[in-house]
N, C-alpha and C positions, 0 to 999 in steps of 0.2 A: 566880911571876907567870904563867909558861906553863902550869903546871898548872890554874890558875884559869881561864885563857882557854879551855882546852879543856873545862873543866866546865861554863862559861857557854854554849859553842858547842853541847854535846850538850843541856842543858836547852833552848835555842832551838829547836832541831830538834824535840825532843819536843813542846814548844807548838805550833810551826807545824803539826805532823801532826795534832795534837789539834783544833787550829782548822779544819784541812782536812776531818776527820772530821765535826766539827760543822756546817761548812758544807755539807757534802754533804747530811748528815741533814736540815738545815734547809731546803735546795733541793727535795730530793724531797717534804718535807711540803708545801711551799708549792704546788707543782705539784698535788699531790692534793687540795689544798684548793681550787685555782682550777677544775678540772673539775667538770660538775654534768650533772643530767637535762635534756632539752630541754624547751622550752616549745613550745605549740601552740595556735593560735587558728583556730577554724572561721570561713571566709569565706562567700561567696555562691555559689549555684548560677546559672549563665549559659548561654547558647546552648541554651536549653530547646527540645526538638522532643517531638513525641508519644512517641518511644521513646528519647530520649537527653538528656543534660545534661552540663555542665561544672563539676565542683566546685572550689572555690578555698579556699586556707587559708594562713595564715603560720606558719613554724616557725623557732625559733632552735635549732641543734644543741647549744648550750651547750659548745662546745669539744671535743666527742667525735663520733667517727662516728655518725651518725644515719640511721635509715630512717623513711619516712612512708608511711601508708596511709589511706585512707578507708574507713570503716565506713557502710553505708547499708543500708535497707531500709524496709518500709511501716510500720515502728513504731520506737519507740526501742530496741527489742531488736536491730534492724539484721538481722543474719543473712548479709550479703554484705559483702565488702571487695575494694577494688581492689588491684592489685598493689603490692607496696612499692617504694618509690623510695628511693635513697641521696641524701641532701642534704648530704653532707660532714660536717665538724666544726668548721665556723667559729663564731664567737660573735655573728655578726649575724643579725637575721631575715630570713628567706627566703621568697618566695612560691612555692606549689606548687600544681598543678592536676592534675585526673585526669578523663578522660572516661568517662562512663557510657553504655552502649548496651543494648538488649534490654528497655527499661522499658515499663511499660503506659500507654498514653494516660489522660489525664484522671485520674492517680493522684497522692496525695501521699506523698512520701518523706521520711524522716528521715536525716540523715547528720552525721558528725562527722570530724575529722582526728584521727589517732593517730600520735604520734612516740616511737622508742625508741632508747635508746644504753646504754652499759655502766652509766650510772648510773641508769637507770630508764626507765619509759614514761609518756608524757603524753598525754591525750586531750583535744581541744577540746569546747567546749559543743555541745550538739545543736541542729541547725537543720533546716528544712523546705523543701521546693519541691514544686510540683505540676506535672506534664507537661500541656502543652497538649493540645488535641483539636478535631477538626472537631465542630461541633455534633451532637447527637444528636436525632432528630426521630421523634415516633410520631403516626401519622395518627388523627385523633379521630373525630368523628361528622359526619353529614349531616343537617341538620335544616332546617325551614321550607320544604321543597320545594314549588314552586308550578308555575304552567305556564311561568313565564319566568325563575325564579331559585331559588336555594338558599343556605344557609348552611354552610360547611364550618369544621372546627376541627382543630387540632393542638397538641401539646405539644412544646416546644423546650427543650433545655438548652444554653446557650451556652458552657458550660465556659470561663467567665472572659473571654471574647472577645466584643467587639461582633459581634452576630449579626443577620442579616435574613432573613426568611421570605417565600416567595410560595407560590402554589397554581397547579399546572399542572392544565388540564382541556381536555377535547375529547371527540369521540364514540368515540375510540378510545385506546389506550395511547400512541399517538403525541403525545396531547393537542394541541398547537398553539396554545392560548391560555393566557395567565399572568395572574394577578391583580397588582395593584400590590404592590410591597414593603413589608413591615411590619417595624419594629424590635422585636426580641424581647429588647434590652439585652444585658448582658455578665456576667450573673450566673453562679452555678454550680447553681442549682436550676432545675427545669423550670418554664416559663410557658406558659399556655395562649393561643393566637392563634386569632382567628376572622376569617372573610372572607365576604361575600355576593357571590356570582357572579349577575350579571344577563345579560339579553339572551339567554337561552336558548330553545330551541325546545319548544313543548308537546309532550308525549307522547314524549319522546326520551331515549335512555339515555346516560349521561355517565360518564366516567372522570375521577378527581381524585386529586392526591397532594400533599402538601407538600414543600417542598424549602427546606432552611435553609442558610446560607452564612456563615462568618466568615474571619478571615485565614489559619487553617490549612487550612480546606477546605470542603467542603460535603457534605450528606447527604440523602438522599431517604427520605421516609417510604413506607409501603405504598401500593399503588393501592387505590381503593376506587370502587365505581360507585353511581350512583343513576339514577331515572328520573323526568322532570318529569312533573307531572299532565297529563292530557289537557285541553285547552281546552274549557270549557263554550261551547256555541253562543252567538252573540249573540242579543239579542231584537229582533224586527222587527216593526213595527205600521204598516199601511196607512192612510193618512188620506184624507179626501175631495179630490177633485181640484179645482184651482183655475186661474185663467186659462185658462179652456177657451174656445179660439177655434174657427175652422173647420179649421185645420191643425195646431195645436200645443196642448199642455195641460202644466200642472205637475201633477206626481203625487208629492205630498209623503208623509211618514211619518215615524216616528221608530225610532231604533237604539240599542241599548244593548251597546256592544262588550264589556262584561265584563272589562276589563283587556287585552284583546289587540287588536292593530290590525286595523282592521275597514274594510271599504269597503262601500258600498250602491249600489244601482240599481234601476230599476223595470222589469219586464216588462210587455208591453202587446201587445194584439192584439184582433181581432174575436171571440175566443173564449177559452176558458181554456186553450187550447193557446198562447196569447199568439204567439210567433214573433218579437218585437222587443224589443230592450232599450235603455234610455237609456245614455248614458255613466255610468261609475262615478265616485262622489264619495267623499271620505274621512269617515269617521265617527269617526276618532281611536282611542284605546285606553284611553278612561276606564271608568269604572264607572256613569256616569249616562246617561240617555237624551239623545240629541241629536236635532235635527230635520234631516232632509235633504230637498231639493228637486229631484229629477231632472226633466228636461224631454222630454217626448216630442215629437217633429216628423215632418213627413211624414204628417201624418193626413188622412184623407178627410172632407170637410164632412158634417154631418148623419148620423154614422155612430156606433153604439154600440160602445164599447171595455171590454174587460175589463183590469184592471192589478193588480198587487200589488208591495210592497217586498221586496226580497232583500238579505240582509246576508251577506257571506262574510269570515271572519277569515283571519289569516295561517297559522293551522293547518289551513287547508282547510275548515273547519266552515261549512256553509251553513245560514241559517234565512230562511223565506219567511213573509211576513205574509198576511193573509186576502185574498182576491179582492175587488175593488170594480170599478164600472163607472162610465162617464161618456159623455156624448153630445156629439159636437163641434157646434159652431154650423153654420148654413147658410152656404153659400159667399156671401161679400160680391159684389154685382153689380159688374162693372168694364165700361168701354168706352173706345175710342180713336176721337177724331173726326178724319176727314180731309176735304179739300175738293178737288174737281175742276172746273175747273182751278184751279190756285194756282201762281204768281200770275194775276191776271185782269187783262185789258186795261181801261184806264180806262173807266168806265160800263158795263161787262159784268157778268153775274152768275155765279155758281157754285152748285154743291150741296153741302151738308155731309151727310156719311155716317157712320154708325157702327153699332156692334153690341154689344148689351149681352150679357155671359155672366155665368154664375153663377145663384144662385137667384133665380128670379121673372122670368128674362129675357123670357119669352113674353109677360108683361103689364106690361112696364115702360113707365113714363111719362116721356117726355123732354121738357124745357123748355130752348130755346136762348136763351142771353144774347148780345147783339151789342153790340161797342164799337167805333165807328170812331175813327181816330186824330183828336185826340190822346187818346183813351181816358178823357176826363173824362165822357162820358155814355153811357148804354147804353139799350137796348131789349130787351124781352122777346118773342120769337115765341110764337105759340099753341103749347101743350102738344100733343105727338104720342104716340100709343101705337105702341110697337114691334111688328113682326109676330110670328108664332109663333117665329121663329128669333132674335128679338131684334134684328133690322135695323130701321133707319129712315133716312129721307132728308128733309131740310129744305133747299129752294132759297132762296138769296139772291140779290137782283136789283140791278142798277144800283149796283155798288161804285164809289165814286169816291176812296176813300182807303183805306190799310192798315186792315184790321179784325181785332179779336179776338173769337173764339167760343169760348164753353163751354157745357157742358151740364149740367145738374141731371137726375139719373136717381132715380127711385123705383121700386125692385125687390124683390121679396120681403120687404117691410117695412124695408128698408135704402135710406137716403138717401146718395147720393154726388154728387159734382161731378167732372166730367172735367177733365184738363189743358187749357190755354188752347191753342187752335189759331190762327196767325196767317194771314191771308189776304192776300198781298201784291197790289198794284194796280200794273200799269206805267203810267208817265206817257203822256199823248197828246201828241204834238208834231206840230204843222203848221209847215212850212218853206216858205219862198219864197226865189227867189234873182232879183236884180236888179242891173243896171249902174248904177253911180254914177259918171256921168261918162265919160272916155275910158278911164281906166286902173284903175278899180277896180270891184268886185263886192261886193254887200251879202247876207248870209245873215240871214234874220229869221225869227221865228216866234212861236207861242204855245205855252204849256205848261199842260196840265191833269193834275193839279190845280195851281191857283196856289199861290203861295208861293215862298220863296227856293229857289233851285236853281243848280247849277253847269252850264254849257254847254261842251262842247269842240267846236271845228271841226278835223277830223282829215283829212288828205289820205291817200288809200289809194293805196299803190305796189304794184308787182308783187310785192316780197317782204316788204315792211313798211308799216306805217301810223303815220304821224307827227302829233303834235298842233301844229296852226298856231296856234290861238289859244285861250284859255281865258278865260271872263267868267262873272261873277256876274249873275244875272238874277232877276226876281220875276214871274212870269206871262208875260211876254214877254222876247225877246232880239233883239239886232242884233249882228252881227259884219261888219266891212268889211275886205276885203283887197285888195292889188294883184291885178289879173287876171293869170293865169298865161300865159306866153308860149306854152305848148302846153295841148292839152286835158288838163283835171285831173279825177280823181274825188274827190269829197268825201263825208265822212259827219259827221252831228250826232249828238253823245252827250249825253245829259241825265241828271243825277242830282239828285233833290230832296234837300232837307237832312234830311228825315226818315229814320231809319235804316230804317224799315219799308218804304220805297218803294224799288223796284229801279230798275237802270239802263235807260235806252232808248236804242237805237241806231236812227237812221233808215236808210232804204236809200241807199247810194250815188249821189250825183247827178253828172252830168258838167257842167263848167264849160268853155266853149269858149275857146280861146286868143285872142290878139290878131288 
């Protein structure tokens, strides 16, 4: 029995050892079967700059120590690789990145990820990216150059970013002026952009360059220069003078600016040397003839004048029309009437005098029209001929009311009427003083001319005069007051109701006291 047990024990040990060997052999095979080559998936390129980019990928080491690198180049042959990175020996996917530098702007690059371990090497699929760039711009041509404008062009490559372009221009390479910005798009191919520059000066050399800009930067094209054409002189035509008077005349004409801002005026004088000019007037900047009408002033009567139209444009080009002449009219006869004396005491006379000046003064015929107040009727005095100096005198006798006088003058074939001359008439007042009873005194009198009037009784003091009584009267008046206790000095003032008659003040008169 004991021998059997020992035999079984040795058999069990051999079987257990065999199982251990078998288990060890099976475990090693299982581990060898679990490890594998890595997997690699190419990602995207980010953080793009004109000379750099960041490449991304995902790698699973497959349970073995694995290294990763990125192949890149301008074709799918690559040609360059990043430094290798150790991503460990895990069995989970892991993100990896690598930064590139020293790239060329505006260039398309190919790249892929490559992972390697003991089981093998795996490469991701090919991917591409394009490095950004400031736009490139090339100066084009300058065309359609005229006196005031030109058209310029340029070709612009936006390099995949929204790009705008302007044209800098000026009379030097400092430029100073810029056209409005234009959109050149965001493509990768060259586009042509044109702009018309206006407001230029004729016969002037200008510099211009294109300037493009996008999010990455800006670029300038080459400078180019051009010269605007010299402005053709405006056309000027002199027309016949109009509205010719003794001292003024309108000197019309027509001016064609020929597209350049132009002003016009007239030169005039008693010879073709002229010597005087009218004020300038605008003729615009069109291409059609426009009529201008400058006016000459301060001319001499009965004088022959030469004149012509002159046009000058903003380029300084001056054109003169043909010479023409006109003769001013004779001077219009004029005169002013005066009367002496004026005003006139009631019932007295005066003399109306005047002097005719201007053409025909020496043989002027004068006719006076006389209208006494209330100016509803008039009379005409006999015509008179002025003396060789144009002077004349007409007497007027026995004026009793304010009178209006005017004169009709015929001189040098011209008829005129003078302004109205008013001749005032002072009222005539006769005053008496009489006692009325023991304590009163009466001032009474007559007024000529008759009619409504206002009468003041005024007491004259040493330093002032005061009104004692005021009454309304018509032809006659009567004012009664208490007799002063002391000797008083009084004055009568009369004013008729007609505005044309002046006041009358009597001489002061003494009134004895009680």
